[in-house]
KOLGU-4560 file (N, C-alpha, C; in nm, 3 decimals, padded with zeros to 5 digits):
<recs>
<n_xx: -06.935 n_yy: 00.715 n_zz: 15.659 ca_xx: -06.913 ca_yy: 00.749 ca_zz: 15.744 c_xx: -06.778 c_yy: 00.790 c_zz: 15.746 mol: A seq: 1 type: MET>
<n_xx: -06.663 n_yy: 00.827 n_zz: 15.851 ca_xx: -06.553 ca_yy: 00.862 ca_zz: 15.847 c_xx: -06.483 c_yy: 00.692 c_zz: 15.857 mol: A seq: 2 type: ARG>
<n_xx: -06.384 n_yy: 00.792 n_zz: 15.818 ca_xx: -06.222 ca_yy: 00.741 ca_zz: 15.791 c_xx: -06.257 c_yy: 00.622 c_zz: 15.900 mol: A seq: 3 type: ILE>
<n_xx: -06.246 n_yy: 00.621 n_zz: 16.020 ca_xx: -06.168 ca_yy: 00.606 ca_zz: 16.139 c_xx: -06.304 c_yy: 00.488 c_zz: 16.167 mol: A seq: 4 type: ALA>
<n_xx: -06.462 n_yy: 00.562 n_zz: 16.161 ca_xx: -06.527 ca_yy: 00.436 ca_zz: 16.188 c_xx: -06.512 c_yy: 00.279 c_zz: 16.039 mol: A seq: 5 type: GLU>
<n_xx: -06.480 n_yy: 00.376 n_zz: 15.964 ca_xx: -06.459 ca_yy: 00.274 ca_zz: 15.828 c_xx: -06.328 c_yy: 00.136 c_zz: 15.895 mol: A seq: 6 type: LEU>
<n_xx: -06.205 n_yy: 00.238 n_zz: 15.934 ca_xx: -06.088 ca_yy: 00.184 ca_zz: 15.985 c_xx: -06.131 c_yy: 00.085 c_zz: 16.076 mol: A seq: 7 type: GLU>
<n_xx: -06.272 n_yy: 00.110 n_zz: 16.192 ca_xx: -06.249 ca_yy: 00.013 ca_zz: 16.301 c_xx: -06.352 c_yy: -00.077 c_zz: 16.230 mol: A seq: 8 type: ARG>
<n_xx: -06.458 n_yy: -00.052 n_zz: 16.143 ca_xx: -06.534 ca_yy: -00.143 ca_zz: 16.119 c_xx: -06.421 c_yy: -00.275 c_zz: 16.062 mol: A seq: 9 type: ARG>
<n_xx: -06.372 n_yy: -00.265 n_zz: 15.959 ca_xx: -06.307 ca_yy: -00.345 ca_zz: 15.932 c_xx: -06.227 c_yy: -00.425 c_zz: 15.957 mol: A seq: 10 type: THR>
<n_xx: -06.101 n_yy: -00.315 n_zz: 16.029 ca_xx: -06.010 ca_yy: -00.384 ca_zz: 16.066 c_xx: -05.822 c_yy: -00.301 c_zz: 15.925 mol: A seq: 11 type: GLY>
<n_xx: -05.897 n_yy: -00.257 n_zz: 15.901 ca_xx: -05.813 ca_yy: -00.250 ca_zz: 15.731 c_xx: -05.743 c_yy: -00.039 c_zz: 15.815 mol: A seq: 12 type: VAL>
<n_xx: -05.594 n_yy: 00.021 n_zz: 15.793 ca_xx: -05.575 ca_yy: 00.091 ca_zz: 15.869 c_xx: -05.632 c_yy: 00.208 c_zz: 15.773 mol: A seq: 13 type: ASN>
<n_xx: -05.687 n_yy: 00.318 n_zz: 15.782 ca_xx: -05.634 ca_yy: 00.462 ca_zz: 15.702 c_xx: -05.618 c_yy: 00.418 c_zz: 15.530 mol: A seq: 14 type: ARG>
<n_xx: -05.440 n_yy: 00.361 n_zz: 15.619 ca_xx: -05.336 ca_yy: 00.464 ca_zz: 15.552 c_xx: -05.388 c_yy: 00.286 c_zz: 15.402 mol: A seq: 15 type: HIS>
<n_xx: -05.420 n_yy: 00.160 n_zz: 15.401 ca_xx: -05.389 ca_yy: 00.081 ca_zz: 15.306 c_xx: -05.575 c_yy: 00.138 c_zz: 15.202 mol: A seq: 16 type: THR>
<n_xx: -05.650 n_yy: 00.214 n_zz: 15.317 ca_xx: -05.810 ca_yy: 00.223 ca_zz: 15.224 c_xx: -05.755 c_yy: 00.315 c_zz: 15.145 mol: A seq: 17 type: LEU>
<n_xx: -05.687 n_yy: 00.459 n_zz: 15.179 ca_xx: -05.670 ca_yy: 00.530 ca_zz: 15.086 c_xx: -05.560 c_yy: 00.423 c_zz: 14.958 mol: A seq: 18 type: ARG>
<n_xx: -05.548 n_yy: 00.432 n_zz: 14.964 ca_xx: -05.461 ca_yy: 00.324 ca_zz: 14.894 c_xx: -05.510 c_yy: 00.203 c_zz: 14.798 mol: A seq: 19 type: TYR>
<n_xx: -05.652 n_yy: 00.136 n_zz: 14.842 ca_xx: -05.805 ca_yy: 00.098 ca_zz: 14.770 c_xx: -05.847 c_yy: 00.221 c_zz: 14.710 mol: A seq: 20 type: TYR>
<n_xx: -05.833 n_yy: 00.285 n_zz: 14.698 ca_xx: -05.922 ca_yy: 00.413 ca_zz: 14.686 c_xx: -05.863 c_yy: 00.471 c_zz: 14.559 mol: A seq: 21 type: GLU>
<n_xx: -05.745 n_yy: 00.543 n_zz: 14.605 ca_xx: -05.618 ca_yy: 00.564 ca_zz: 14.512 c_xx: -05.634 c_yy: 00.514 c_zz: 14.361 mol: A seq: 22 type: LYS>
<n_xx: -05.646 n_yy: 00.321 n_zz: 14.432 ca_xx: -05.631 ca_yy: 00.202 ca_zz: 14.313 c_xx: -05.773 c_yy: 00.147 c_zz: 14.219 mol: A seq: 23 type: GLU>
<n_xx: -05.883 n_yy: 00.262 n_zz: 14.299 ca_xx: -05.955 ca_yy: 00.216 ca_zz: 14.196 c_xx: -06.066 c_yy: 00.147 c_zz: 14.251 mol: A seq: 24 type: GLY>
<n_xx: -06.055 n_yy: 00.084 n_zz: 14.363 ca_xx: -06.102 ca_yy: 00.010 ca_zz: 14.413 c_xx: -06.215 c_yy: 00.011 c_zz: 14.540 mol: A seq: 25 type: LEU>
<n_xx: -06.184 n_yy: 00.163 n_zz: 14.596 ca_xx: -06.265 ca_yy: 00.201 ca_zz: 14.672 c_xx: -06.354 c_yy: 00.311 c_zz: 14.618 mol: A seq: 26 type: LEU>
<n_xx: -06.481 n_yy: 00.309 n_zz: 14.479 ca_xx: -06.491 ca_yy: 00.437 ca_zz: 14.332 c_xx: -06.608 c_yy: 00.509 c_zz: 14.480 mol: A seq: 27 type: GLN>
<n_xx: -06.677 n_yy: 00.427 n_zz: 14.562 ca_xx: -06.816 ca_yy: 00.515 ca_zz: 14.671 c_xx: -06.745 c_yy: 00.616 c_zz: 14.688 mol: A seq: 28 type: GLU>
<n_xx: -06.671 n_yy: 00.625 n_zz: 14.664 ca_xx: -06.614 ca_yy: 00.792 ca_zz: 14.858 c_xx: -06.693 c_yy: 00.908 c_zz: 14.788 mol: A seq: 29 type: VAL>
<n_xx: -06.768 n_yy: 01.007 n_zz: 14.895 ca_xx: -06.818 ca_yy: 01.085 ca_zz: 14.854 c_xx: -06.619 c_yy: 01.219 c_zz: 14.974 mol: A seq: 30 type: ALA>
<n_xx: -06.673 n_yy: 01.341 n_zz: 14.873 ca_xx: -06.597 ca_yy: 01.397 ca_zz: 14.953 c_xx: -06.705 c_yy: 01.535 c_zz: 15.037 mol: A seq: 31 type: ARG>
<n_xx: -06.719 n_yy: 01.549 n_zz: 15.167 ca_xx: -06.801 ca_yy: 01.611 ca_zz: 15.258 c_xx: -06.758 c_yy: 01.763 c_zz: 15.179 mol: A seq: 32 type: ARG>
<n_xx: -06.865 n_yy: 01.871 n_zz: 15.230 ca_xx: -06.802 ca_yy: 02.028 ca_zz: 15.174 c_xx: -06.593 c_yy: 02.044 c_zz: 15.283 mol: A seq: 33 type: GLY>
<n_xx: -06.598 n_yy: 01.969 n_zz: 15.328 ca_xx: -06.436 ca_yy: 02.024 ca_zz: 15.480 c_xx: -06.383 c_yy: 01.890 c_zz: 15.403 mol: A seq: 34 type: ASN>
<n_xx: -06.423 n_yy: 01.813 n_zz: 15.270 ca_xx: -06.324 ca_yy: 01.764 ca_zz: 15.207 c_xx: -06.331 c_yy: 01.658 c_zz: 15.290 mol: A seq: 35 type: ASN>
<n_xx: -06.361 n_yy: 01.637 n_zz: 15.381 ca_xx: -06.383 ca_yy: 01.486 ca_zz: 15.471 c_xx: -06.418 c_yy: 01.358 c_zz: 15.381 mol: A seq: 36 type: TYR>
<n_xx: -06.342 n_yy: 01.295 n_zz: 15.367 ca_xx: -06.396 ca_yy: 01.122 ca_zz: 15.304 c_xx: -06.567 c_yy: 01.068 c_zz: 15.361 mol: A seq: 37 type: ARG>
<n_xx: -06.655 n_yy: 01.003 n_zz: 15.307 ca_xx: -06.774 ca_yy: 00.978 ca_zz: 15.297 c_xx: -06.793 c_yy: 00.870 c_zz: 15.300 mol: A seq: 38 type: ASP>
<n_xx: -06.740 n_yy: 00.794 n_zz: 15.360 ca_xx: -06.809 ca_yy: 00.682 ca_zz: 15.294 c_xx: -06.924 c_yy: 00.586 c_zz: 15.321 mol: A seq: 39 type: TYR>
<n_xx: -06.995 n_yy: 00.535 n_zz: 15.192 ca_xx: -07.147 ca_yy: 00.409 ca_zz: 15.212 c_xx: -07.110 c_yy: 00.346 c_zz: 15.287 mol: A seq: 40 type: PRO>
<n_xx: -07.186 n_yy: 00.258 n_zz: 15.376 ca_xx: -07.216 ca_yy: 00.161 ca_zz: 15.432 c_xx: -07.188 c_yy: -00.037 c_zz: 15.406 mol: A seq: 41 type: GLU>
<n_xx: -07.157 n_yy: 00.042 n_zz: 15.196 ca_xx: -07.117 ca_yy: -00.047 ca_zz: 15.174 c_xx: -06.959 c_yy: -00.025 c_zz: 15.089 mol: A seq: 42 type: GLN>
<n_xx: -06.948 n_yy: 00.017 n_zz: 15.186 ca_xx: -06.778 ca_yy: 00.078 ca_zz: 15.157 c_xx: -06.770 c_yy: -00.101 c_zz: 15.284 mol: A seq: 43 type: ALA>
<n_xx: -06.795 n_yy: -00.127 n_zz: 15.344 ca_xx: -06.724 ca_yy: -00.193 ca_zz: 15.455 c_xx: -06.741 c_yy: -00.337 c_zz: 15.424 mol: A seq: 44 type: VAL>
<n_xx: -06.830 n_yy: -00.377 n_zz: 15.343 ca_xx: -06.946 ca_yy: -00.490 ca_zz: 15.233 c_xx: -06.750 c_yy: -00.490 c_zz: 15.184 mol: A seq: 45 type: GLN>
<n_xx: -06.763 n_yy: -00.419 n_zz: 15.103 ca_xx: -06.662 ca_yy: -00.404 ca_zz: 14.959 c_xx: -06.495 c_yy: -00.419 c_zz: 15.052 mol: A seq: 46 type: ARG>
<n_xx: -06.490 n_yy: -00.314 n_zz: 15.129 ca_xx: -06.339 ca_yy: -00.399 ca_zz: 15.177 c_xx: -06.259 c_yy: -00.524 c_zz: 15.264 mol: A seq: 47 type: VAL>
<n_xx: -06.395 n_yy: -00.607 n_zz: 15.339 ca_xx: -06.467 ca_yy: -00.732 ca_zz: 15.338 c_xx: -06.410 c_yy: -00.824 c_zz: 15.270 mol: A seq: 48 type: GLY>
<n_xx: -06.504 n_yy: -00.716 n_zz: 15.158 ca_xx: -06.422 ca_yy: -00.898 ca_zz: 15.020 c_xx: -06.313 c_yy: -00.901 c_zz: 14.938 mol: A seq: 49 type: MET>
<n_xx: -06.281 n_yy: -00.748 n_zz: 14.938 ca_xx: -06.110 ca_yy: -00.759 ca_zz: 14.910 c_xx: -06.057 c_yy: -00.782 c_zz: 14.999 mol: A seq: 50 type: LEU>
<n_xx: -06.052 n_yy: -00.782 n_zz: 15.109 ca_xx: -05.933 ca_yy: -00.915 ca_zz: 15.200 c_xx: -05.965 c_yy: -01.046 c_zz: 15.149 mol: A seq: 51 type: ARG>
<n_xx: -06.043 n_yy: -01.071 n_zz: 15.152 ca_xx: -06.092 ca_yy: -01.207 ca_zz: 15.103 c_xx: -06.029 c_yy: -01.265 c_zz: 14.978 mol: A seq: 52 type: GLN>
<n_xx: -06.058 n_yy: -01.180 n_zz: 14.915 ca_xx: -05.990 ca_yy: -01.191 ca_zz: 14.797 c_xx: -05.844 c_yy: -01.208 c_zz: 14.747 mol: A seq: 53 type: LEU>
<n_xx: -05.743 n_yy: -01.100 n_zz: 14.867 ca_xx: -05.652 ca_yy: -01.073 ca_zz: 14.818 c_xx: -05.579 c_yy: -01.144 c_zz: 14.933 mol: A seq: 54 type: LYS>
<n_xx: -05.671 n_yy: -01.207 n_zz: 15.007 ca_xx: -05.655 ca_yy: -01.352 ca_zz: 15.134 c_xx: -05.629 c_yy: -01.513 c_zz: 15.002 mol: A seq: 55 type: GLU>
<n_xx: -05.723 n_yy: -01.543 n_zz: 14.971 ca_xx: -05.668 ca_yy: -01.590 ca_zz: 14.825 c_xx: -05.632 c_yy: -01.569 c_zz: 14.740 mol: A seq: 56 type: LEU>
<n_xx: -05.516 n_yy: -01.427 n_zz: 14.690 ca_xx: -05.412 ca_yy: -01.450 ca_zz: 14.600 c_xx: -05.441 c_yy: -01.370 c_zz: 14.547 mol: A seq: 57 type: GLY>
<n_xx: -05.533 n_yy: -01.320 n_zz: 14.495 ca_xx: -05.610 ca_yy: -01.271 ca_zz: 14.421 c_xx: -05.473 c_yy: -01.106 c_zz: 14.418 mol: A seq: 58 type: PHE>
<n_xx: -05.466 n_yy: -01.092 n_zz: 14.279 ca_xx: -05.386 ca_yy: -00.939 ca_zz: 14.292 c_xx: -05.425 c_yy: -00.879 c_zz: 14.274 mol: A seq: 59 type: SER>
<n_xx: -05.419 n_yy: -00.725 n_zz: 14.270 ca_xx: -05.460 ca_yy: -00.601 ca_zz: 14.328 c_xx: -05.573 c_yy: -00.587 c_zz: 14.244 mol: A seq: 60 type: LEU>
<n_xx: -05.515 n_yy: -00.620 n_zz: 14.089 ca_xx: -05.503 ca_yy: -00.610 ca_zz: 13.951 c_xx: -05.644 c_yy: -00.727 c_zz: 13.889 mol: A seq: 61 type: LYS>
<n_xx: -05.683 n_yy: -00.833 n_zz: 13.926 ca_xx: -05.760 ca_yy: -00.939 ca_zz: 13.942 c_xx: -05.878 c_yy: -00.853 c_zz: 14.001 mol: A seq: 62 type: GLU>
<n_xx: -05.870 n_yy: -00.857 n_zz: 14.123 ca_xx: -05.942 ca_yy: -00.744 ca_zz: 14.254 c_xx: -06.063 c_yy: -00.649 c_zz: 14.166 mol: A seq: 63 type: ILE>
<n_xx: -05.987 n_yy: -00.572 n_zz: 14.072 ca_xx: -06.064 ca_yy: -00.429 ca_zz: 14.031 c_xx: -06.159 c_yy: -00.521 c_zz: 13.944 mol: A seq: 64 type: ARG>
<n_xx: -06.049 n_yy: -00.548 n_zz: 13.870 ca_xx: -06.138 ca_yy: -00.638 ca_zz: 13.736 c_xx: -06.290 c_yy: -00.734 c_zz: 13.779 mol: A seq: 65 type: GLN>
<n_xx: -06.248 n_yy: -00.831 n_zz: 13.919 ca_xx: -06.361 ca_yy: -00.823 ca_zz: 13.973 c_xx: -06.473 c_yy: -00.725 c_zz: 14.012 mol: A seq: 66 type: VAL>
<n_xx: -06.405 n_yy: -00.652 n_zz: 14.094 ca_xx: -06.505 ca_yy: -00.538 ca_zz: 14.107 c_xx: -06.602 c_yy: -00.400 c_zz: 14.044 mol: A seq: 67 type: LEU>
<n_xx: -06.505 n_yy: -00.403 n_zz: 13.923 ca_xx: -06.557 ca_yy: -00.367 ca_zz: 13.825 c_xx: -06.669 c_yy: -00.371 c_zz: 13.780 mol: A seq: 68 type: ASP>
<n_xx: -06.697 n_yy: -00.586 n_zz: 13.723 ca_xx: -06.760 ca_yy: -00.590 ca_zz: 13.610 c_xx: -06.882 c_yy: -00.611 c_zz: 13.765 mol: A seq: 69 type: ALA>
<n_xx: -06.835 n_yy: -00.607 n_zz: 13.894 ca_xx: -06.981 ca_yy: -00.625 ca_zz: 13.972 c_xx: -07.028 c_yy: -00.467 c_zz: 13.975 mol: A seq: 70 type: LEU>
<n_xx: -06.989 n_yy: -00.394 n_zz: 13.980 ca_xx: -07.040 ca_yy: -00.271 ca_zz: 13.997 c_xx: -07.069 c_yy: -00.190 c_zz: 13.841 mol: A seq: 71 type: ARG>
<n_xx: -07.051 n_yy: -00.301 n_zz: 13.783 ca_xx: -07.091 ca_yy: -00.309 ca_zz: 13.611 c_xx: -07.215 c_yy: -00.380 c_zz: 13.624 mol: A seq: 72 type: THR>
<n_xx: -07.216 n_yy: -00.436 n_zz: 13.667 ca_xx: -07.321 ca_yy: -00.545 ca_zz: 13.640 c_xx: -07.301 c_yy: -00.655 c_zz: 13.427 mol: A seq: 73 type: ASP>
<n_xx: -07.143 n_yy: -00.710 n_zz: 13.451 ca_xx: -07.144 ca_yy: -00.671 ca_zz: 13.298 c_xx: -07.044 c_yy: -00.810 c_zz: 13.316 mol: A seq: 74 type: SER>
<n_xx: -07.077 n_yy: -00.876 n_zz: 13.458 ca_xx: -06.859 ca_yy: -00.979 ca_zz: 13.460 c_xx: -06.920 c_yy: -01.121 c_zz: 13.383 mol: A seq: 75 type: ILE>
<n_xx: -06.791 n_yy: -01.107 n_zz: 13.270 ca_xx: -06.836 ca_yy: -01.235 ca_zz: 13.166 c_xx: -06.788 c_yy: -01.398 c_zz: 13.275 mol: A seq: 76 type: ASP>
<n_xx: -06.948 n_yy: -01.452 n_zz: 13.239 ca_xx: -06.967 ca_yy: -01.582 ca_zz: 13.376 c_xx: -06.801 c_yy: -01.681 c_zz: 13.267 mol: A seq: 77 type: CYS>
<n_xx: -06.741 n_yy: -01.710 n_zz: 13.147 ca_xx: -06.720 ca_yy: -01.802 ca_zz: 13.092 c_xx: -06.553 c_yy: -01.709 c_zz: 13.159 mol: A seq: 78 type: GLU>
<n_xx: -06.497 n_yy: -01.602 n_zz: 13.118 ca_xx: -06.380 ca_yy: -01.572 ca_zz: 13.257 c_xx: -06.415 c_yy: -01.591 c_zz: 13.342 mol: A seq: 79 type: GLN>
<n_xx: -06.529 n_yy: -01.531 n_zz: 13.446 ca_xx: -06.495 ca_yy: -01.551 ca_zz: 13.524 c_xx: -06.472 c_yy: -01.678 c_zz: 13.594 mol: A seq: 80 type: GLY>
<n_xx: -06.569 n_yy: -01.785 n_zz: 13.552 ca_xx: -06.577 ca_yy: -01.885 ca_zz: 13.584 c_xx: -06.378 c_yy: -01.949 c_zz: 13.599 mol: A seq: 81 type: ALA>
<n_xx: -06.343 n_yy: -01.916 n_zz: 13.438 ca_xx: -06.153 ca_yy: -01.920 ca_zz: 13.466 c_xx: -06.084 c_yy: -01.890 c_zz: 13.588 mol: A seq: 82 type: ALA>
<n_xx: -06.108 n_yy: -01.775 n_zz: 13.584 ca_xx: -06.097 ca_yy: -01.629 ca_zz: 13.643 c_xx: -06.111 c_yy: -01.699 c_zz: 13.737 mol: A seq: 83 type: LEU>
<n_xx: -06.186 n_yy: -01.799 n_zz: 13.853 ca_xx: -06.197 ca_yy: -01.888 ca_zz: 14.013 c_xx: -06.153 c_yy: -01.989 c_zz: 13.990 mol: A seq: 84 type: MET>
<n_xx: -06.189 n_yy: -02.091 n_zz: 13.812 ca_xx: -06.073 ca_yy: -02.209 ca_zz: 13.831 c_xx: -05.921 c_yy: -02.172 c_zz: 13.916 mol: A seq: 85 type: ALA>
<n_xx: -05.847 n_yy: -02.067 n_zz: 13.802 ca_xx: -05.714 ca_yy: -02.097 ca_zz: 13.836 c_xx: -05.701 c_yy: -02.068 c_zz: 13.997 mol: A seq: 86 type: ASP>
<n_xx: -05.738 n_yy: -01.976 n_zz: 14.002 ca_xx: -05.712 ca_yy: -01.902 ca_zz: 14.198 c_xx: -05.740 c_yy: -02.034 c_zz: 14.280 mol: A seq: 87 type: LYS>
<n_xx: -05.859 n_yy: -02.130 n_zz: 14.263 ca_xx: -05.871 ca_yy: -02.246 ca_zz: 14.274 c_xx: -05.763 c_yy: -02.340 c_zz: 14.300 mol: A seq: 88 type: LYS>
<n_xx: -05.731 n_yy: -02.341 n_zz: 14.221 ca_xx: -05.553 ca_yy: -02.450 ca_zz: 14.232 c_xx: -05.504 c_yy: -02.375 c_zz: 14.275 mol: A seq: 89 type: ALA>
<n_xx: -05.484 n_yy: -02.264 n_zz: 14.280 ca_xx: -05.379 ca_yy: -02.232 ca_zz: 14.403 c_xx: -05.344 c_yy: -02.229 c_zz: 14.473 mol: A seq: 90 type: THR>
<n_xx: -05.545 n_yy: -02.239 n_zz: 14.520 ca_xx: -05.516 ca_yy: -02.220 ca_zz: 14.696 c_xx: -05.512 c_yy: -02.420 c_zz: 14.710 mol: A seq: 91 type: VAL>
<n_xx: -05.541 n_yy: -02.500 n_zz: 14.580 ca_xx: -05.499 ca_yy: -02.625 ca_zz: 14.645 c_xx: -05.400 c_yy: -02.626 c_zz: 14.625 mol: A seq: 92 type: ASP>
<n_xx: -05.330 n_yy: -02.643 n_zz: 14.596 ca_xx: -05.116 ca_yy: -02.637 ca_zz: 14.630 c_xx: -05.110 c_yy: -02.543 c_zz: 14.760 mol: A seq: 93 type: ARG>
<n_xx: -05.197 n_yy: -02.498 n_zz: 14.798 ca_xx: -05.074 ca_yy: -02.297 ca_zz: 14.942 c_xx: -05.121 c_yy: -02.524 c_zz: 15.007 mol: A seq: 94 type: LYS>
<n_xx: -05.234 n_yy: -02.551 n_zz: 14.987 ca_xx: -05.337 ca_yy: -02.642 ca_zz: 15.070 c_xx: -05.214 c_yy: -02.743 c_zz: 15.121 mol: A seq: 95 type: ILE>
<n_xx: -05.217 n_yy: -02.806 n_zz: 15.003 ca_xx: -05.108 ca_yy: -02.899 ca_zz: 14.949 c_xx: -05.012 c_yy: -02.952 c_zz: 15.042 mol: A seq: 96 type: ALA>
<n_xx: -04.919 n_yy: -02.828 n_zz: 15.010 ca_xx: -04.787 ca_yy: -02.811 ca_zz: 15.041 c_xx: -04.794 c_yy: -02.730 c_zz: 15.232 mol: A seq: 97 type: GLU>
<n_xx: -04.958 n_yy: -02.657 n_zz: 15.251 ca_xx: -04.939 ca_yy: -02.657 ca_zz: 15.385 c_xx: -04.969 c_yy: -02.778 c_zz: 15.473 mol: A seq: 98 type: LEU>
<n_xx: -05.055 n_yy: -02.847 n_zz: 15.378 ca_xx: -05.007 ca_yy: -03.029 ca_zz: 15.442 c_xx: -04.900 c_yy: -03.149 c_zz: 15.529 mol: A seq: 99 type: ARG>
<n_xx: -04.777 n_yy: -03.030 n_zz: 15.399 ca_xx: -04.643 ca_yy: -03.117 ca_zz: 15.389 c_xx: -04.643 c_yy: -03.052 c_zz: 15.539 mol: A seq: 100 type: LYS>
<n_xx: -04.584 n_yy: -02.934 n_zz: 15.520 ca_xx: -04.514 ca_yy: -02.857 ca_zz: 15.682 c_xx: -04.561 c_yy: -02.900 c_zz: 15.761 mol: A seq: 101 type: VAL>
<n_xx: -04.664 n_yy: -02.879 n_zz: 15.775 ca_xx: -04.782 ca_yy: -02.922 ca_zz: 15.901 c_xx: -04.781 c_yy: -03.109 c_zz: 15.973 mol: A seq: 102 type: SER>
<n_xx: -04.711 n_yy: -03.224 n_zz: 15.879 ca_xx: -04.688 ca_yy: -03.300 ca_zz: 15.895 c_xx: -04.550 c_yy: -03.362 c_zz: 15.938 mol: A seq: 103 type: ALA>
<n_xx: -04.440 n_yy: -03.228 n_zz: 15.839 ca_xx: -04.305 ca_yy: -03.259 ca_zz: 15.891 c_xx: -04.378 c_yy: -03.202 c_zz: 16.019 mol: A seq: 104 type: LEU>
<n_xx: -04.393 n_yy: -03.032 n_zz: 16.092 ca_xx: -04.341 ca_yy: -02.991 ca_zz: 16.207 c_xx: -04.436 c_yy: -03.141 c_zz: 16.274 mol: A seq: 105 type: LEU>
<n_xx: -04.515 n_yy: -03.175 n_zz: 16.326 ca_xx: -04.557 ca_yy: -03.284 ca_zz: 16.340 c_xx: -04.475 c_yy: -03.455 c_zz: 16.390 mol: A seq: 106 type: GLY>
<n_xx: -04.432 n_yy: -03.457 n_zz: 16.218 ca_xx: -04.310 ca_yy: -03.484 ca_zz: 16.307 c_xx: -04.160 c_yy: -03.557 c_zz: 16.436 mol: A seq: 107 type: ARG>
<n_xx: -04.194 n_yy: -03.396 n_zz: 16.315 ca_xx: -04.006 ca_yy: -03.321 ca_zz: 16.459 c_xx: -04.072 c_yy: -03.279 c_zz: 16.567 mol: A seq: 108 type: GLU>
<n_xx: -04.153 n_yy: -03.249 n_zz: 16.617 ca_xx: -04.227 ca_yy: -03.275 ca_zz: 16.724 c_xx: -04.227 c_yy: -03.351 c_zz: 16.850 mol: A seq: 109 type: GLN>
<n_xx: -04.293 n_yy: -03.444 n_zz: 16.781 ca_xx: -04.247 ca_yy: -03.587 ca_zz: 16.851 c_xx: -04.180 c_yy: -03.677 c_zz: 16.867 mol: A seq: 110 type: ARG>
<n_xx: -04.045 n_yy: -03.601 n_zz: 16.788 ca_xx: -03.875 ca_yy: -03.616 ca_zz: 16.765 c_xx: -03.830 c_yy: -03.619 c_zz: 16.892 mol: A seq: 111 type: ARG>
<n_xx: -03.843 n_yy: -03.470 n_zz: 16.867 ca_xx: -03.781 ca_yy: -03.404 ca_zz: 16.997 c_xx: -03.917 c_yy: -03.404 c_zz: 17.175 mol: A seq: 112 type: LEU>
<n_xx: -03.986 n_yy: -03.471 n_zz: 17.158 ca_xx: -04.094 ca_yy: -03.454 ca_zz: 17.251 c_xx: -03.986 c_yy: -03.610 c_zz: 17.331 mol: A seq: 113 type: GLN>
<n_xx: -04.005 n_yy: -03.707 n_zz: 17.235 ca_xx: -03.915 ca_yy: -03.791 ca_zz: 17.250 c_xx: -03.772 c_yy: -03.780 c_zz: 17.309 mol: A seq: 114 type: GLU>
<n_xx: -03.723 n_yy: -03.721 n_zz: 17.213 ca_xx: -03.558 ca_yy: -03.690 ca_zz: 17.283 c_xx: -03.624 c_yy: -03.590 c_zz: 17.381 mol: A seq: 115 type: SER>
<n_xx: -03.715 n_yy: -03.522 n_zz: 17.504 ca_xx: -03.728 ca_yy: -03.495 ca_zz: 17.623 c_xx: -03.776 c_yy: -03.614 c_zz: 17.721 mol: A seq: 116 type: ALA>
<n_xx: -03.834 n_yy: -03.667 n_zz: 17.711 ca_xx: -03.799 ca_yy: -03.807 ca_zz: 17.782 c_xx: -03.754 c_yy: -03.864 c_zz: 17.791 mol: A seq: 117 type: ALA>
<n_xx: -03.646 n_yy: -03.985 n_zz: 17.682 ca_xx: -03.535 ca_yy: -03.947 ca_zz: 17.685 c_xx: -03.360 c_yy: -03.911 c_zz: 17.769 mol: A seq: 118 type: LEU>
<n_xx: -03.463 n_yy: -03.790 n_zz: 17.810 ca_xx: -03.372 ca_yy: -03.729 ca_zz: 17.882 c_xx: -03.354 c_yy: -03.709 c_zz: 17.981 mol: A seq: 119 type: GLN>
<n_xx: -03.504 n_yy: -03.712 n_zz: 18.062 ca_xx: -03.579 ca_yy: -03.715 ca_zz: 18.156 c_xx: -03.570 c_yy: -03.839 c_zz: 18.208 mol: A seq: 120 type: ARG>
<n_xx: -03.552 n_yy: -03.931 n_zz: 18.181 ca_xx: -03.525 ca_yy: -04.091 ca_zz: 18.250 c_xx: -03.420 c_yy: -04.078 c_zz: 18.246 mol: A seq: 121 type: GLN>
<n_xx: -03.271 n_yy: -03.973 n_zz: 18.142 ca_xx: -03.185 ca_yy: -04.074 ca_zz: 18.184 c_xx: -03.100 c_yy: -03.965 c_zz: 18.311 mol: A seq: 122 type: GLN>
<n_xx: -03.173 n_yy: -03.829 n_zz: 18.370 ca_xx: -03.193 ca_yy: -03.759 ca_zz: 18.411 c_xx: -03.122 c_yy: -03.591 c_zz: 18.342 mol: A seq: 123 type: GLY>
<n_xx: -03.090 n_yy: -03.624 n_zz: 18.253 ca_xx: -02.958 ca_yy: -03.465 ca_zz: 18.248 c_xx: -03.146 c_yy: -03.403 c_zz: 18.153 mol: A seq: 124 type: ARG>
<n_xx: -03.218 n_yy: -03.366 n_zz: 18.249 ca_xx: -03.333 ca_yy: -03.295 ca_zz: 18.143 c_xx: -03.266 c_yy: -03.118 c_zz: 18.184 mol: A seq: 125 type: CYS>
<n_xx: -03.301 n_yy: -03.023 n_zz: 18.112 ca_xx: -03.299 ca_yy: -02.956 ca_zz: 18.214 c_xx: -03.456 c_yy: -02.872 c_zz: 18.219 mol: A seq: 126 type: ARG>
<n_xx: -03.422 n_yy: -02.860 n_zz: 18.369 ca_xx: -03.553 ca_yy: -02.735 ca_zz: 18.401 c_xx: -03.564 c_yy: -02.593 c_zz: 18.356 mol: A seq: 127 type: ALA>
</recs>
């Protein structure tokens, strides 16, 4: 498939796709006689995995390690488990931080709603 189709199917723009290719994250890309990139169907899944790992906080170096291990079927289970545990701890910390922010926003929302109700009762409400 050409880059426009991969872009459409993954939601990742062509500049990012080319960057991923340049960084060795998308290695399964062939060149046609006219020098156009020809992406295999598997590229859609690779880009999806890449995006998910990136959203979970994996660095491009870590993603490359995971993809290389998958490509060569040489993943070191102990090392992989340690990497996953580290990333899980990071995600858990982010979740805890987001819960605190959510609670703070909820309290502020309630305070402002109560203030707005009081202003309406006192006739000072701005419409």
